[in-house]
Every structure is written in C-alpha cells, then in structure tokens.
N, C-alpha and C positions, 0 to 999 in steps of 0.2 A: 503496501499498499503506500501511494506518494505520501508523502507530507502533508501535501496541501489536502490530501482527503479526510483528513482524520481532523479539518476545523470545521465547526458549524457554520451557516452563512453570517450568523454576525461577528462569529471572529474573522474570517474572512473580508469583509464590512471596514472591520475596526482597524485590519493591519493594512490595508490597500488605502482609506486613508490618512493613517497616520506614516504611510510612507512617504506617498504626497505629498502631503501636506509637510515634508522635512525637505524633500528633493522641490519643492515651489511653493513657498509660503506667502509670495503674494503675488498670484495670479490675476491675470487683467485680459481684455478683452483686445484679440490683435490690431482691429480695425482702426482706423485712423478716422475721426468725426469729432465735430466741433459744435456742431446742433443735434436736436433731438432728429428733425426728418435726415440729416445727415446720415446718422445712426442705420434708420430704416432703410434707406435706399441701399448702403454698405452691405448689410444684411441681405439683403433681396441678392443684391448682386453675388452675395460670398456662395448662394447653393451652385453646390457641383462646383465649385471654383477655388482656389487658394488664395489664403488672406492677402498673401503677399502681392499677390495679381489685383488685387481687388483696389489694394492701398495704392498700387499704380495707375491704376484708371480714376482713380476718386480725387488723386492730389490737382490734376487739370480740371476736374469736372464740378469740385467744390467754388475753383474759382471762378468758373463760367456761369454756375448757378448758383446764386449765394442766397435764395429767398423759394420761401415754398411758390410762389406768387412767378419764378425765371421756369420753373419746370411745368407750371400751371401753364406758361405762354410759350413753351416751347415748340420747337418745330418736330417731329415724331420722327423724321428718318434724318434730322439733325441729329437727334440724342441718340438713333441708333449708333452713327459712326462715333457720338462719343464715347460709346460704351462699345463697342465690336470687338473686343480683345477679350469680352467674357463668355464665357459659354451660354449658350443661349440667349443672345443679348437682343434680340427683335422683342421675344416674348417677355424679357425682364423689361425693356425699354416700354411696351406697350402697359405693364403691370404698376408700373413707377411713375408714369404720367397720368396714369385713372386713379391712384393712388391720391398723388398730389391734388389731383379736382374732389377725391371726396372729405378730403381731411380739411382743405381750403372750402369749400360749401358745407357740410356736417360737421367739422368739428373747430369750424373758427381758427384754422388752421396748427392748431395744436395736435398732436400726434396721438392718438386716445392710449386709456391707461387702465384697461380692460381686456382681458382676454378674448373676450366676446367680440368688443369692437373693433379687435387687431383683425381677429380672424376672418373679419368681413372683408376685409381689404385686400385688390387682386394681388397674387402673388405674395400671403403673409399666410403659411401654416405655423405651427404653434414653436417650432424652433424659431423662428421668426420672431414671434410674439413672446417668447421668454427670454431670449436676447434684450428686448427692446424694453419689457415691463422690470426686467433685473436691474439695468444699467440705466437707464432715465430713473424711474420711478422706485424703484428700489423694492418695488413688489416680486416676492418670489412664489409663485403658485405651479413652478413646474421645473422638468430638469432638461437643459437643450441637449440635444441628442443631434448631434454633429456627424462627420463618417469618423473620427476620432473615436467617441465615445462611444458609438455604436460598434467598431473592431475589437476597443479592447475591453467594453464590459459583456461580450462573448467570448472573447477568450481568455478573461479569467473569472468565468464562471458565475457572472452577477444578471445575467439572461440568457433564456434560448432562444426567446423570438428573435425576428429579423425586421419588423415596422421599425419606426420611432417610435411610433404611438405606442406600441405595445414596450418599446424597450423601454421608456420613461416610465408607462405605469408601473414594470417591474422595479424600477433602480428607485423610485416614489415609497415602494411598500418597506424597502431595505436599509436606506439612507437616509439618516435624521436631515428634517428640513430645516436645520441650519447650516446644511455643509450643501445643501444643494446647488445653491449658487455657484462657489470656487470651486466645486467637483467637475463641473465642465472643463473649465478653463485648466482646471489640471491635470485633466485624462487628455486633452489637447495637448497642451505644454508638454506631456510625456509622450505622447503619442509624436512627438518631431523631435524630440530630444532621442529617445533612448529606443523607442518600441515604433518602427516603424512599419506603413503598409509595404514596405521593400523586404526583400529577403535580407538578412542581418543576424547576428549572434542572438537569437531571441535569448539562450541558454543563459547569459551573461545580462539581460533587464533588471533591472533594480527589483520590481514587484515579483516576477521570474523567481528571482533567486531569495528573497524573503519569503513569499509563500509555498517555496521548496518542490516547486513544479518542471 
C-alpha cells in the first residue's frame, strides 16, 4: 500500500493545503488590470488561453479602451483585430462588447456583484464569475476551476469528476471555505512552477513527495 492510500480525505486535504501555503504564501491572480471591467474582460479573454498571452493583448487594449463607453462604441471588426491573438477571438469579441452594453444599460456601468447577475452576461460562466466576485468584491461563493485546478485536483485525488462545475462542487465539500479563494491561485502557481501538463519528473514534484505517491 502506498503511503498516500493510508490518508483519509481530510488528512490528504490538510497536507495539500499546508504544502501549498508553504510554497506560495501570498498567491494572487496573474492577470493585469486596473478597473473592475478590465478584470472581467481579461478573464473572458483567458478562456483556453494563457494568462501571459492575455496580459500581452490587454496591455495595448486597455490603453485604447479606457472606459466602458469605449467598448460600447467600439467597432466590432476593429475590436476583433485588437484581440485576434487569443483563441476564439471572434466569439470573445462579440461577448465582451455585448457584456459592455448590458452592464451600461442594466447595471449603470458597474460590474454586477452577484453570481446570478454575472452568469447572465454573455461569455461568463462560473469560473469567470468566481474570479470577479473574489477579486473585486471579496465575495467567495465558489472555487475557481481552471485547467490547472482541474488537472491537479484529479491528479492528487480530490475529485474523480471531469467537468469544472462538478469538480468545483467536489472541492467545496472538502476544502474549508476560508481556503477557497487562495487555493485556486496556489494550485495555478503550483501547476506552472512544479507540476506542468508537459512531461516532467513528477516523482519529485513537492506534493507527490509529501503525499508519498
């Protein structure tokens, strides 16, 4: 029997949380932004795209579009070209500009502060809504499940599910709520720094060693 198989789920979670805290004591979102709407735009752009590329795209984008009115008045074809480096740029352009219209007309230009209202916006699913609520409003109602969180949660036995929604529900049941916000960013940092999706010396990854897997 592997050492890891001797742990209860609570023990496994405690070891993972403790190790991640030691490795990344001050985690934070990697996307660059200065306004609430810029964060929403950046997260929509980040779907199936690296944060590094998104930051490269948004640096000139946020200088060109400085207010929500700039997005409302944007030429769709021109906006597509402004973000054409990201995956699915046409659909993302359509969603961002439609979202700008809705936020201006329905919410007075203010990014909504509830999960329900955020999910009503084009291009916004739970991951995006959780990022916005946590970083802007400090409201923690769920766990951000991106590709790193999905892969590592499966790899280290925290879930057997495959969809972000079900993985989020699994994690919310076993992770203390006060850990929800920073856990995602610690797992993202861990996935980038140690346990990448590319082939690597997995036996020497910190969590693998400490769990005895």
